[in-house]
C-alpha positions in Angstrom: 5.6 15.3 30.4 6.5 11.9 29.1 3.9 9.1 29.0 5.0 5.6 28.1 8.3 7.0 26.7 6.5 9.2 24.2 7.1 13.0 24.5 4.1 15.4 24.4 3.4 17.3 21.3 4.7 20.9 21.2 2.9 24.0 20.1 3.7 23.3 16.5 1.3 20.3 16.5 1.9 17.1 14.7 5.1 16.4 12.8 4.8 15.6 9.1 5.7 12.1 8.2 7.0 13.0 4.8 9.0 16.1 3.9 9.0 15.4 0.2 6.3 16.3 -2.2 4.0 13.6 -3.5 4.8 11.9 -6.8 3.1 13.2 -9.9 -0.4 12.0 -10.7 0.6 10.0 -13.7 3.2 8.0 -11.7 0.6 7.3 -9.0 -1.9 6.2 -11.6 0.6 3.9 -13.2 1.4 2.3 -9.9 -2.3 1.8 -9.2 -2.8 0.2 -12.6 0.2 -2.0 -12.1 -1.0 -3.2 -8.7 -4.5 -3.9 -10.1 -3.1 -5.8 -13.1 -0.9 -7.9 -10.8 -3.8 -8.7 -8.5 -5.9 -9.8 -11.4 -3.1 -12.0 -12.7 -2.5 -13.6 -9.3 -6.3 -14.2 -9.0 -6.2 -15.9 -12.5 -3.3 -18.1 -11.5 -5.0 -19.1 -8.2 -8.2 -19.9 -10.1 -6.3 -22.0 -12.7 -4.5 -23.9 -9.9 -7.8 -24.6 -8.1 -9.5 -25.7 -11.3 -6.6 -28.0 -12.2 -6.6 -29.5 -8.7 -10.3 -30.2 -8.7 -10.0 -32.1 -12.0 -7.6 -34.6 -10.5 
């Protein structure tokens, strides 16, 4: 049975989206820390721009 062009699931259930093993914990933690640091830096730049703009 096909509904809206999507075939029905078989007996095996859902298909995995990723066949590879997840990255090691230390790599995931480094990525999380890097994303956090980048967001803090961007927030600081935005705050600096707003403060500069309000002083004009």
